[in-house]
C-alpha positions, -999 to 999 in steps of 0.1 A, spaced: 29 -128 -472 10 -104 -495 16 -69 -483 -13 -45 -488 -12 -7 -488 -19 2 -452 -44 27 -439 -21 58 -436 -49 77 -418 -62 112 -422 -90 100 -445 -66 88 -472 -81 62 -495 -54 58 -522 -18 68 -529 6 71 -558 38 50 -558 64 77 -562 95 55 -558 103 19 -549 132 18 -525 136 -20 -531 135 -44 -560 124 -80 -565 149 -104 -549 161 -80 -522 164 -91 -486 147 -68 -461 153 -60 -425 125 -52 -401 114 -16 -405 135 -11 -436 118 15 -459 103 -2 -489 83 24 -509 75 61 -510 37 67 -513 23 101 -521 -13 108 -510 -33 140 -511 -19 148 -476 18 139 -478 46 116 -491 54 89 -466 78 59 -465 62 25 -458 86 3 -438 87 -35 -439 69 -53 -411 91 -83 -412 126 -95 -423 125 -115 -455 129 -115 -492 108 -97 -518 92 -121 -542 72 -97 -564 63 -60 -568 27 -57 -579 27 -21 -589 50 3 -608 62 38 -600 35 62 -610 6 37 -603 -22 48 -581 -31 21 -556 -59 19 -531 -57 12 -494 -59 -26 -489 -45 -33 -524 -16 -58 -526 15 -39 -536 42 -66 -530 47 -102 -519 72 -110 -491 87 -143 -480 100 -139 -444 101 -146 -407 84 -132 -377 67 -98 -380 72 -70 -355 42 -51 -369 10 -61 -386 13 -64 -424 -17 -42 -430 -8 -12 -408 30 -5 -404 40 29 -392 43 54 -420 72 78 -419 73 113 -436 95 112 -466 92 144 -486 75 177 -487 37 171 -490 12 187 -513 -12 213 -500 -37 195 -478 -74 201 -476 -90 198 -441 -126 187 -436 -149 216 -428 -167 219 -395 -204 211 -392 -214 246 -380 -200 282 -383 -196 288 -345 -171 269 -325 -158 277 -291 -123 264 -295 -99 285 -315 -82 255 -331 -104 225 -327 -91 190 -332 -106 182 -365 -117 148 -377 -98 129 -404 -106 145 -438 -130 126 -460 -126 124 -497 -128 160 -510 -162 174 -520 -169 183 -556 -191 212 -567 -223 200 -585 -214 213 -620 -178 202 -619 -161 169 -624 -152 150 -592 -118 163 -580 -106 131 -564 -93 100 -580 -107 78 -553 -142 81 -567 -133 67 -601 -123 32 -591 -155 19 -575 -175 29 -606 -152 8 -627 -148 -23 -606 -158 -43 -575 -132 -54 -550 -131 -90 -537 -109 -106 -512 -94 -138 -527 -70 -159 -507 -60 -129 -485 -53 -106 -515 -75 -81 -532 -85 -85 -568 -107 -64 -590 -134 -77 -613 -148 -53 -639 -185 -46 -638 -205 -55 -669 -201 -29 -696 -173 -11 -678 -136 -10 -684 -112 -20 -656 -85 7 -652 -68 27 -625 -77 63 -619 -44 75 -634 -51 55 -666 -86 69 -668 -72 105 -664 -46 98 -691 -73 85 -714 -94 117 -709 -63 138 -716 -57 119 -748 -94 118 -758 -94 80 -759 -125 58 -754 -112 31 -730 -138 6 -743 -118 6 -776 -84 -1 -760 -72 -37 -760 -63 -46 -724 -32 -66 -715 -32 -60 -677 -42 -85 -650 -78 -95 -650 -84 -75 -683 -72 -42 -669 -62 -14 -693 -27 -2 -685 -9 31 -694 12 11 -719 -20 -1 -736 -31 35 -740 3 45 -754 3 17 -779 -33 24 -788 -25 61 -792 4 53 -815 -17 30 -837 -45 55 -839 -22 82 -850 -11 61 -879 -46 50 -888 -81 62 -880 -87 91 -855 -89 80 -819 -124 76 -805 -135 104 -783 -144 96 -747 -167 125 -743 -187 131 -775 -198 166 -764 -162 178 -764 -144 173 -797 -109 159 -793 -80 180 -805 -58 160 -829 -23 156 -817 6 134 -827 15 104 -805 42 112 -780 73 90 -780 75 64 -752 113 70 -749 135 101 -749 146 115 -782 177 135 -790 158 168 -789 134 160 -760 137 147 -724 108 128 -708 102 133 -671 74 113 -655 46 136 -643 41 123 -609 48 130 -572 45 165 -558 43 181 -593 12 161 -602 -4 168 -568 2 205 -574 -14 202 -609 -44 184 -594 -49 210 -567 -46 239 -591 -70 223 -616 -95 217 -588 -93 253 -576 -97 268 -611 -126 244 -619 -146 248 -587 -139 285 -577 -151 316 -595 -123 339 -586 -124 376 -582 -90 394 -581 -85 428 -563 -52 447 -566 -40 478 -547 -8 496 -539 3 501 -503 26 528 -488 50 508 -466 75 535 -460 70 533 -422 70 495 -423 104 495 -440 119 518 -414 103 500 -384 114 466 -396 150 480 -401 150 491 -364 135 459 -352 159 436 -370 187 441 -345 163 432 -316 152 401 -334 187 390 -343 197 391 -307 169 367 -300 180 344 -329 151 354 -351 152 364 -387 127 392 -391 112 396 -426 81 416 -437 59 385 -436 51 385 -398 38 420 -401 17 411 -431 3 381 -411 -7 403 -382 -22 429 -404 -42 402 -422 -56 389 -389 -69 424 -381 -87 423 -414 -100 388 -409 -115 396 -375 -133 426 -391 -145 406 -421 -151 370 -411 -162 358 -445 -125 361 -456 -117 334 -430 -143 309 -441 -150 278 -462 -180 269 -484 -195 235 -475 -216 229 -505 -225 194 -495 -239 206 -461 -253 238 -475 -233 260 -451 -206 287 -450 -183 277 -423 -168 307 -404 -136 298 -387 -129 313 -353 -92 305 -355 -65 319 -377 -40 294 -393 -22 315 -418 -7 295 -447 27 306 -461 35 294 -496 71 280 -497 91 276 -529 110 242 -528 130 222 -553 100 198 -556 74 225 -560 52 249 -540 40 237 -505 19 256 -480 25 249 -443 6 272 -419 12 291 -387 -13 278 -362 -32 303 -340 -12 332 -354 -35 356 -336 -22 344 -303 15 348 -312 38 379 -313 55 391 -344 88 376 -333 71 342 -326 55 343 -360 88 352 -376 105 323 -359 78 298 -369 78 309 -405 116 303 -407 113 269 -391 84 259 -414 102 271 -445 134 252 -436 114 220 -429 95 224 -462 127 227 -482 142 197 -464 110 177 -470 104 173 -433 69 188 -429 44 168 -409 8 163 -419 -5 186 -392 17 215 -404 0 212 -437 -36 210 -426 -63 233 -414 -51 265 -430 -77 293 -431 -61 317 -456 -28 318 -475 -1 343 -483 21 339 -514 52 360 -516 69 363 -551 83 397 -542 119 386 -535 120 369 -570 105 398 -590 76 408 -611 50 436 -607 20 416 -594 2 383 -596 -33 368 -595 -26 338 -572 -48 307 -573 -69 301 -542 -57 272 -519 -90 253 -519 -111 250 -498 -100 284 -484 -118 314 -499 -89 338 -503 -52 341 -510 -31 373 -508 -1 379 -531 27 400 -516 50 417 -541 83 435 -542 89 468 -523 99 496 -546 113 530 -539 94 556 -559 78 591 -558 47 594 -535 24 623 -531 19 632 -494 2 664 -483 4 677 -518 42 672 -518 62 647 -538 84 626 -516 104 594 -521 89 564 -503 84 527 -504 54 510 -520 42 475 -525 14 459 -546 -10 436 -528 -32 412 -549 -61 394 -534 -79 365 -550 -113 356 -534 -140 330 -539 -168 352 -553 -194 326 -541 -186 336 -505 -168 370 -506 -182 401 -524 -159 425 -542 -167 453 -518 -158 430 -488 -125 421 -505 -117 458 -510 -126 468 -474 -105 439 -461 -75 450 -482 -80 486 -469 -77 473 -433 -45 453 -441 -29 483 -459 -37 507 -430 -19 484 -406 11 480 -430 12 517 -435 12 523 -397 29 491 -383 33 505 -348 -5 501 -344 1 463 -345 20 467 -312 -6 490 -296 -39 475 -307 -49 446 -284 -79 435 -305 
């Protein structure tokens, strides 16, 4: 049986093989995990649909494979699940997801059930941000004997999206690279060998004539005594892709201000005991979430999304606040759903649960999707302030920084108080600088007077 990458759902069209959990010749039990696949949504384990023996692995770790592409051959007995669609199980902390925007700004439901996300949209002047779009231009898929093969179009080179991206990074013209892969496909190894040969001889051909290639020595294909090679894949590569997409598509405007949080520090200190008796760890983040929601309701463009393809700004009538979590595998952003409907203690509890799941690699797809704005909190680590990168397709992200005891002028008197910098990055296509400043003023007013969060029912 030829096992194809199943439809994992949520609009996923391809995935990267992060790790094989089996090898050729292994005997498998039904539902035994075979491979970890990372998509734009999450990392999942794909289990075996049958008991049997692995004859051949058709892809390597780091390869990008499409849904429906054969990834291994099995010889076995009766299946308990269809070979094309076994249940996928979460395996590790996923990369930040990108929900599909709604068709119209006004929606009655605060958190609508949104359709599976299509391939991400790209802005007109920028390169397409998804890898899925690259493969069809290079090849045609045909079903042959139950398996999928790819035949290159005339005048085009057959290569995976990952290989094409590597070629662009190296400044290599793929048409000049001798192919050794199946059906004449150019592999990463072909690129590495070509790069080494070119470095010793003539300069490498440039894939994009309008952008001169920067000469660089060929990198070694194996570790040296003075360098360690770590494959650039998995969550780290997904983060890189997301950051590149955001910086490519979004013209950012950064606004910074300093907030007097003396009353917040005192109020949180008093409330900690109450929270602990209820088994809740109370940090400053829940107060910031609530203060941000006040600002979002006053300035809806901060809680929006630009649908360039449809020609609309989508105003979201729900408030799913993303919390950036630092994990061993990289930064992930789960979000607190319908935060406007929850108390400060409920938000505090949910943030703790989401952070623990993120660090354990147990977040679900839903916990990563449909965020409306993000908070990143480098304060406990240090630093004065940051200019955080927007979590596309959101239009804003707020950086929360360390609280410092310092002199403050109040009523023409110098007193010692607590201050904190807030930095706000916004998409200048949707949000004006004046709007960002006014939004920040609302947030700072509630943080300076946190008891208003308990009294204000709006």
